[in-house]
Backbone as numpy.savetxt, mean C-alpha at the origin, in Angstrom:
# Nx Ny Nz CAx CAy CAz Cx Cy Cz
8.28 20.67 9.07 8.96 19.44 8.67 8.09 18.24 9.01
8.08 17.26 8.11 7.37 16.01 8.34 8.37 14.87 8.42
8.02 13.86 9.19 8.83 12.64 9.28 7.97 11.47 8.83
8.38 10.85 7.72 7.73 9.63 7.24 8.61 8.44 7.64
8.03 7.48 8.30 8.75 6.30 8.77 8.22 5.07 8.05
9.11 4.25 7.53 8.72 2.97 6.96 9.20 1.85 7.86
8.34 0.90 8.15 8.73 -0.20 9.03 9.10 -1.44 8.23
10.11 -2.14 8.74 10.57 -3.37 8.10 11.75 -3.92 8.88
12.40 -4.90 8.31 13.62 -5.48 8.89 14.78 -5.24 7.95
15.98 -4.97 8.47 17.12 -4.64 7.61 17.76 -5.88 7.00
18.41 -5.69 5.85 19.18 -6.75 5.23 18.48 -7.40 4.05
19.31 -7.94 3.14 18.79 -8.54 1.91 17.87 -9.72 2.17
18.08 -10.42 3.27 17.26 -11.59 3.60 15.79 -11.23 3.73
15.52 -10.01 4.21 14.15 -9.60 4.48 13.59 -8.63 3.44
14.39 -8.22 2.50 14.04 -7.09 1.63 12.70 -7.23 0.93
12.35 -8.44 0.50 11.11 -8.64 -0.25 9.99 -9.26 0.60
10.20 -9.29 1.92 9.16 -9.82 2.82 7.92 -8.93 2.84
6.78 -9.53 3.13 5.55 -8.76 3.31 5.71 -7.74 4.45
6.44 -8.11 5.47 6.67 -7.23 6.62 7.42 -5.97 6.23
8.07 -5.97 5.06 8.91 -4.84 4.66 8.23 -3.89 3.69
6.93 -3.96 3.58 6.25 -3.09 2.63 6.40 -1.61 3.01
6.60 -1.33 4.29 6.85 0.05 4.72 8.16 0.59 4.15
9.21 -0.24 4.16 10.47 0.15 3.53 10.25 0.40 2.03
9.50 -0.48 1.39 9.26 -0.36 -0.05 8.55 0.95 -0.39
7.59 1.34 0.45 6.86 2.58 0.21 7.80 3.79 0.26
8.68 3.82 1.26 9.60 4.95 1.37 10.62 4.95 0.23
11.07 3.78 -0.18 11.98 3.71 -1.33 11.34 4.32 -2.57
10.04 4.06 -2.77 9.37 4.60 -3.94 9.23 6.12 -3.85
8.91 6.63 -2.68 8.81 8.09 -2.52 10.16 8.75 -2.80
11.22 8.19 -2.23 12.55 8.75 -2.43 12.95 8.74 -3.89
12.63 7.64 -4.58 13.00 7.52 -5.99 12.18 8.46 -6.87
10.88 8.51 -6.63 10.00 9.31 -7.49 10.20 10.81 -7.32
10.68 11.24 -6.17 10.76 12.67 -5.88 12.19 13.16 -5.65
13.16 12.39 -6.15 14.56 12.82 -6.17 15.05 13.28 -4.79
14.80 12.45 -3.78 15.32 12.75 -2.44 16.84 12.57 -2.42
17.45 13.05 -1.35 18.90 12.91 -1.19 19.26 11.43 -1.05
20.54 11.09 -1.22 20.96 9.70 -0.99 20.69 9.28 0.45
20.44 8.00 0.64 20.25 7.48 1.99 21.57 7.53 2.75
21.51 7.87 4.02 22.69 7.84 4.88 22.31 7.18 6.21
23.30 6.73 6.94 23.05 6.03 8.20 23.06 7.01 9.36
21.94 7.03 10.09 21.82 7.92 11.25 20.60 7.49 12.05
20.58 7.77 13.33 19.44 7.47 14.21 19.09 5.97 14.19
20.09 5.13 14.15 19.88 3.68 14.10 18.98 3.31 12.92
19.22 3.97 11.82 18.42 3.69 10.63 19.04 4.30 9.40
18.31 4.22 8.30 18.69 4.90 7.06 17.74 6.06 6.86
18.30 7.23 6.55 17.49 8.43 6.46 17.87 9.22 5.21
16.88 9.87 4.61 17.14 10.79 3.51 16.12 11.91 3.61
16.27 12.94 2.79 15.36 14.09 2.88 15.08 14.67 1.51
13.98 15.39 1.42 13.59 16.01 0.17 12.41 16.93 0.40
11.86 17.44 -0.70 10.73 18.36 -0.64 9.52 17.73 -1.31
8.39 17.84 -0.64 7.11 17.41 -1.21 6.12 18.54 -1.02
5.66 19.12 -2.12 4.69 20.23 -2.07 5.18 21.34 -1.14
6.42 21.74 -1.33 7.04 22.82 -0.55 7.19 22.50 0.93
7.08 21.24 1.27 7.26 20.80 2.65 8.50 19.92 2.75
9.38 20.23 3.70 10.55 19.38 3.90 10.11 18.09 4.58
10.56 16.98 4.01 10.17 15.66 4.54 11.41 14.81 4.76
11.50 14.21 5.94 12.54 13.22 6.23 11.94 11.83 6.08
12.66 10.95 5.44 12.27 9.56 5.33 13.20 8.72 6.20
12.63 7.86 7.04 13.43 7.06 7.96 13.03 5.60 7.88
14.04 4.73 7.68 13.84 3.29 7.73 14.69 2.76 8.89
14.07 2.46 10.03 14.85 1.94 11.16 15.55 0.64 10.82
16.79 0.51 11.24 17.55 -0.73 11.00 17.75 -1.49 12.31
16.88 -1.26 13.25 16.96 -1.89 14.57 16.23 -3.23 14.62
15.62 -3.63 13.52 14.65 -4.72 13.45 13.31 -4.21 13.99
12.26 -4.83 13.48 10.90 -4.36 13.69 10.54 -4.14 15.15
10.89 -5.09 16.00 10.40 -5.07 17.38 10.89 -3.90 18.22
11.97 -3.25 17.79 12.47 -2.11 18.56 12.60 -0.87 17.66
11.71 -0.74 16.69 11.73 0.40 15.76 11.60 1.73 16.48
10.91 1.74 17.62 10.68 2.98 18.34 11.95 3.67 18.78
13.02 2.92 19.00 14.29 3.55 19.39 14.77 4.50 18.30
14.74 4.03 17.07 15.20 4.84 15.94 14.27 6.03 15.69
12.97 5.77 15.69 12.00 6.84 15.43 12.09 7.91 16.52
12.22 7.48 17.78 12.33 8.43 18.87 13.55 9.33 18.74
14.69 8.75 18.39 15.92 9.54 18.22 15.75 10.60 17.13
15.23 10.19 15.99 15.06 11.12 14.88 14.08 12.23 15.22
12.96 11.86 15.83 11.93 12.85 16.16 12.45 13.87 17.17
13.18 13.41 18.17 13.70 14.34 19.19 14.78 15.24 18.60
15.67 14.68 17.80 16.76 15.48 17.23 16.21 16.59 16.34
15.25 16.27 15.50 14.71 17.26 14.56 13.50 18.00 15.12
13.13 17.69 16.37 12.01 18.36 17.03 10.72 18.27 16.19
10.45 17.06 15.72 9.24 16.84 14.92 8.10 16.47 15.86
7.02 17.25 15.88 5.88 16.92 16.74 5.28 15.57 16.35
4.64 14.93 17.31 4.09 13.61 17.07 3.04 13.61 15.96
2.27 14.71 15.86 1.23 14.76 14.84 1.77 15.05 13.44
3.09 15.21 13.32 3.73 15.40 12.02 4.52 14.16 11.59
4.32 13.07 12.31 4.99 11.80 11.99 3.97 10.85 11.38
4.34 10.23 10.27 3.48 9.24 9.62 4.26 7.95 9.44
3.68 6.85 9.87 4.34 5.55 9.82 3.66 4.67 8.78
4.43 4.14 7.84 3.95 3.23 6.81 4.23 1.80 7.29
3.18 0.97 7.35 3.39 -0.39 7.87 2.44 -1.39 7.21
2.81 -2.65 7.30 1.98 -3.74 6.78 0.76 -3.92 7.68
-0.36 -4.30 7.05 -1.61 -4.46 7.78 -2.29 -5.77 7.40
-2.35 -6.69 8.34 -2.96 -8.00 8.11 -4.47 -7.91 7.92
-5.10 -6.92 8.53 -6.55 -6.84 8.52 -7.12 -6.11 7.31
-6.28 -5.79 6.35 -6.73 -5.22 5.08 -6.37 -6.17 3.96
-7.26 -6.24 2.96 -7.01 -7.09 1.80 -5.76 -6.62 1.06
-5.07 -7.52 0.38 -3.87 -7.13 -0.37 -4.13 -5.97 -1.33
-3.29 -4.95 -1.23 -3.41 -3.80 -2.12 -4.29 -2.69 -1.60
-5.04 -2.93 -0.54 -5.87 -1.89 0.04 -5.03 -1.02 0.98
-5.45 0.23 1.15 -4.71 1.15 2.00 -5.67 2.01 2.79
-5.32 2.29 4.03 -6.11 3.19 4.87 -5.17 4.14 5.60
-5.63 5.36 5.82 -4.88 6.37 6.56 -5.57 6.56 7.90
-4.81 6.54 8.96 -5.39 6.62 10.30 -4.54 7.53 11.18
-5.20 8.34 12.00 -4.49 9.21 12.94 -4.69 8.66 14.35
-3.60 8.29 15.01 -3.68 7.80 16.37 -4.32 6.43 16.47
-4.57 6.00 17.70 -5.20 4.71 17.93 -4.24 3.68 18.49
-4.72 2.44 18.60 -3.92 1.36 19.16 -2.94 0.77 18.17
-2.14 -0.18 18.65 -1.15 -0.81 17.77 -1.62 -2.14 17.21
-2.77 -2.66 17.69 -3.39 -3.89 17.18 -2.41 -5.07 17.14
-1.46 -5.08 18.06 -0.53 -6.20 18.12 0.65 -6.12 17.18
0.73 -5.06 16.38 1.87 -4.91 15.45 3.10 -4.52 16.26
4.15 -5.31 16.18 5.31 -5.09 17.05 6.04 -3.79 16.78
6.08 -3.38 15.53 6.72 -2.11 15.21 5.97 -0.94 15.80
4.66 -0.94 15.66 3.83 0.12 16.24 3.88 0.07 17.77
3.89 -1.13 18.31 3.97 -1.27 19.77 5.22 -0.57 20.31
6.34 -0.74 19.61 7.59 -0.12 20.03 7.53 1.41 19.92
6.93 1.90 18.84 6.80 3.35 18.67 5.89 3.93 19.75
4.80 3.23 20.06 3.93 3.64 21.15 4.74 3.82 22.44
5.59 2.85 22.73 6.35 2.86 23.98 7.30 4.05 24.06
7.84 4.47 22.92 8.84 5.54 22.91 8.23 6.93 22.70
7.09 7.00 21.98 6.56 8.31 21.61 5.09 8.53 22.00
4.36 7.45 22.20 2.93 7.58 22.39 2.17 7.23 21.12
0.84 7.24 21.14 0.04 6.72 20.02 -0.42 7.76 19.00
-0.20 9.04 19.23 -0.86 10.07 18.41 -0.11 10.44 17.13
0.44 9.46 16.46 1.05 9.69 15.14 0.12 9.10 14.08
0.34 9.47 12.84 -0.49 8.95 11.74 0.09 7.64 11.22
-0.79 6.82 10.67 -0.33 5.56 10.09 -0.90 5.40 8.69
-0.10 4.92 7.78 -0.57 4.49 6.47 -0.55 2.97 6.52
-1.74 2.39 6.58 -1.90 0.94 6.76 -1.95 0.29 5.37
-1.00 -0.55 5.09 -0.84 -1.14 3.76 -1.24 -2.61 3.81
-2.37 -2.93 3.20 -2.92 -4.27 3.29 -2.08 -5.33 2.62
-1.83 -6.41 3.36 -1.11 -7.57 2.80 -1.96 -8.84 2.90
-3.16 -8.73 3.49 -4.00 -9.90 3.66 -3.60 -10.68 4.91
-4.39 -11.72 5.18 -4.18 -12.54 6.40 -4.07 -14.00 6.00
-3.20 -14.76 6.62 -3.03 -16.17 6.25 -4.21 -17.05 6.66
-5.12 -16.52 7.49 -6.30 -17.30 7.84 -6.31 -17.84 9.25
-5.14 -17.92 9.87 -5.06 -18.41 11.25 -3.94 -17.67 11.96
-4.19 -17.29 13.21 -3.21 -16.48 13.93 -1.87 -17.18 14.11
-1.87 -18.51 14.17 -0.61 -19.23 14.33 0.28 -19.16 13.09
-0.31 -18.79 11.96 0.45 -18.71 10.71 0.98 -17.31 10.41
0.62 -16.34 11.25 0.95 -14.95 10.97 2.46 -14.70 10.91
3.20 -15.20 11.89 4.65 -14.93 11.95 5.36 -15.40 10.68
5.05 -16.59 10.24 5.66 -17.09 9.01 5.20 -16.34 7.79
3.93 -15.95 7.78 3.34 -15.26 6.62 4.01 -13.91 6.37
4.16 -13.11 7.40 4.72 -11.77 7.20 6.20 -11.81 6.86
6.88 -12.90 7.23 8.31 -13.01 6.92 8.57 -13.78 5.63
7.52 -14.02 4.85 7.68 -14.61 3.52 7.72 -13.51 2.47
8.41 -13.77 1.37 8.45 -12.81 0.27 7.10 -12.70 -0.40
6.82 -11.54 -0.97 5.66 -11.41 -1.83 5.80 -12.39 -2.99
4.70 -13.00 -3.39 4.71 -13.98 -4.47 4.57 -13.29 -5.82
4.71 -14.07 -6.88 4.51 -13.54 -8.23 3.10 -13.01 -8.41
2.15 -13.69 -7.79 0.75 -13.27 -7.88 0.55 -11.89 -7.25
1.36 -11.55 -6.28 1.24 -10.27 -5.58 1.82 -9.08 -6.35
2.65 -9.35 -7.33 3.45 -8.28 -7.91 2.62 -7.19 -8.58
1.51 -7.55 -9.21 0.71 -6.55 -9.92 0.09 -5.54 -8.96
-0.58 -6.04 -7.91 -1.21 -5.10 -6.98 -0.15 -4.34 -6.17
0.97 -5.00 -5.86 2.03 -4.34 -5.10 2.61 -3.17 -5.89
2.88 -3.39 -7.16 3.42 -2.31 -8.00 2.44 -1.15 -8.10
1.15 -1.47 -8.26 0.14 -0.42 -8.36 0.04 0.39 -7.07
0.09 -0.31 -5.93 0.02 0.36 -4.63 1.21 1.30 -4.44
2.41 0.82 -4.74 3.60 1.65 -4.58 3.60 2.83 -5.54
3.12 2.62 -6.75 3.00 3.73 -7.70 2.05 4.79 -7.16
0.92 4.34 -6.60 -0.04 5.29 -6.04 0.54 6.08 -4.89
1.31 5.42 -4.04 1.94 6.11 -2.92 2.92 7.17 -3.42
3.72 6.81 -4.41 4.64 7.78 -4.99 3.91 8.96 -5.60
2.83 8.68 -6.32 2.06 9.75 -6.97 1.37 10.67 -5.95
0.92 10.09 -4.83 0.15 10.86 -3.88 0.93 11.41 -2.71
2.23 11.16 -2.64 3.02 11.54 -1.47 2.96 13.03 -1.16
2.91 13.87 -2.18 2.86 15.32 -1.95 1.58 15.72 -1.23
0.47 15.06 -1.54 -0.79 15.36 -0.84 -0.68 14.99 0.63
-0.04 13.85 0.90 0.13 13.43 2.30 0.99 14.44 3.06
2.05 14.92 2.42 2.93 15.89 3.07 2.23 17.22 3.34
1.32 17.59 2.46 0.61 18.86 2.62 -0.55 18.76 3.61
-0.82 17.56 4.09 -1.88 17.36 5.05 -3.23 17.04 4.47
-3.28 16.79 3.16 -4.55 16.45 2.51 -4.66 14.94 2.37
-5.08 14.29 3.45 -5.17 12.85 3.46 -6.18 12.30 2.46
-7.26 13.03 2.23 -8.29 12.57 1.29 -7.75 12.48 -0.13
-7.00 13.50 -0.55 -6.41 13.47 -1.89 -5.37 12.38 -2.01
-4.63 12.17 -0.94 -3.64 11.09 -0.95 -4.33 9.74 -1.15
-5.37 9.49 -0.38 -6.07 8.22 -0.50 -6.74 8.06 -1.86
-7.29 9.15 -2.39 -7.93 9.08 -3.71 -6.92 8.78 -4.80
-5.75 9.37 -4.69 -4.70 9.12 -5.69 -4.29 7.65 -5.69
-4.12 7.10 -4.51 -3.76 5.68 -4.41 -4.90 4.81 -4.91
-6.13 5.15 -4.55 -7.29 4.35 -4.95 -7.45 4.32 -6.47
-7.18 5.43 -7.12 -7.28 5.47 -8.59 -6.25 4.54 -9.22
-5.06 4.50 -8.64 -4.00 3.66 -9.18 -4.27 2.18 -8.96
-4.93 1.86 -7.86 -5.15 0.45 -7.50 -6.53 -0.05 -7.85
-7.33 0.76 -8.53 -8.67 0.33 -8.93 -8.56 -0.92 -9.80
-9.51 -1.85 -9.69 -9.45 -3.09 -10.47 -9.29 -2.86 -11.97
-9.91 -1.79 -12.49 -9.82 -1.53 -13.93 -8.41 -1.16 -14.36
-7.60 -0.69 -13.42 -6.21 -0.34 -13.73 -5.28 -1.54 -13.59
-5.69 -2.50 -12.77 -4.83 -3.66 -12.53 -4.83 -4.63 -13.70
-5.98 -4.84 -14.30 -6.06 -5.76 -15.42 -7.30 -5.46 -16.23
-7.23 -5.75 -17.50 -8.37 -5.55 -18.37 -9.39 -6.66 -18.16
-10.63 -6.31 -18.27 -11.68 -7.31 -18.13 -11.58 -8.29 -19.28
-11.69 -9.60 -19.02 -11.61 -10.58 -20.10 -12.78 -10.45 -21.07
-12.50 -10.71 -22.33 -13.57 -10.69 -23.32 -14.47 -11.90 -23.10
-15.77 -11.73 -23.33 -16.67 -12.87 -23.14 -16.38 -13.96 -24.14
-16.55 -15.22 -23.71 -16.37 -16.33 -24.62 -17.48 -16.31 -25.67
-17.21 -16.94 -26.81 -18.17 -16.91 -27.90 -19.52 -17.48 -27.49
-19.47 -18.47 -26.60 -20.71 -19.10 -26.16 -21.52 -18.18 -25.26
-20.83 -17.13 -24.72 -21.51 -16.19 -23.83 -21.86 -14.90 -24.53
-21.48 -14.77 -25.78 -21.73 -13.53 -26.50 -23.22 -13.33 -26.71
-23.62 -12.06 -26.66 -25.02 -11.73 -26.85 -25.25 -11.35 -28.30
-26.22 -11.97 -28.97 -26.56 -11.66 -30.34 -27.43 -10.42 -30.36
-26.96 -9.33 -30.98 -27.73 -8.10 -30.95 -28.96 -8.15 -31.84
-29.05 -9.14 -32.72 -30.18 -9.21 -33.63 -31.40 -9.77 -32.92
-32.61 -9.29 -33.24 -33.81 -9.81 -32.61 -34.08 -11.24 -33.05
-34.70 -11.99 -32.18 -35.04 -13.38 -32.49 -36.36 -13.39 -33.25
-36.31 -13.07 -34.56 -37.51 -12.88 -35.37 -38.28 -14.17 -35.58
-37.61 -15.33 -35.44 -38.30 -16.59 -35.71 -39.51 -16.76 -34.80
-39.47 -16.16 -33.62 -40.58 -16.30 -32.69 -41.83 -15.62 -33.21
-41.69 -14.68 -34.15 -42.84 -13.93 -34.64 -43.37 -14.46 -35.96
-42.71 -15.49 -36.54 -43.16 -16.03 -37.81 -44.46 -16.81 -37.64
-45.28 -16.77 -38.69 -46.51 -17.56 -38.70 -46.17 -19.03 -38.92
-47.09 -19.97 -38.59 -46.83 -21.39 -38.86 -46.50 -21.67 -40.31
-47.18 -20.98 -41.24 -46.92 -21.20 -42.67 -45.51 -20.73 -43.03
-45.09 -19.56 -42.45 -43.76 -19.04 -42.75 -42.68 -19.98 -42.24
-42.91 -20.57 -41.03 -41.92 -21.49 -40.48 -41.80 -22.74 -41.34
-42.92 -23.21 -41.92 -42.90 -24.38 -42.81 -42.13 -24.07 -44.07
-42.35 -22.89 -44.64 -41.65 -22.49 -45.86 -40.14 -22.33 -45.58
-39.78 -21.86 -44.34 -38.37 -21.67 -44.01 -37.58 -22.97 -44.07
-38.27 -24.10 -43.82 -37.58 -25.40 -43.82 -37.08 -25.76 -45.21
-37.73 -25.22 -46.28 -37.38 -25.59 -47.66 -36.51 -24.56 -48.34
-36.02 -23.56 -47.57 -35.12 -22.56 -48.15 -33.73 -23.13 -48.32
């Protein structure tokens, strides 16, 4: 059994916040793979389903981000899920918008949700780091993560979530490379938008510039054509 955890804050007020991209990722997996309806348990919302013949629990803690570890700890202990079978989906300031990285273990880098999980379970769980970009100054971080994704963000966000849904079975089977490749294919720049056509002034004339090879007499005659 695997436990996938999405981090975010509960309630409609926060639903479209950058901080809630972990919730969004789990919603897409549940929708794409016909998981059971969400139910309330372990201080969160939980559902279950099968990915590549592996039973997977999806958990969205409703404790608010800073104490997410309470919910994750309860679920993990009840279902006896080893720490190395838990994967946490969370927002990542240090990755460009739409980028994703898979990491096993390590520090929490100041992320309050991860900090709480560390306190309750330890650090040796996997993380799917979902890039949201950085506001540019540390004092702006709190406001930035609690703002909704903008219209400009919608294209890369949709592509990222589609990739996660498409690749979720690889993640469940333990093939992190295939999971990352599936997401990368979906979020490649060529998939996000078509390259603009060159302006007429930038177009390249495929014909040779034959005038450069004309003799002086030929160029004089050309003037009277």
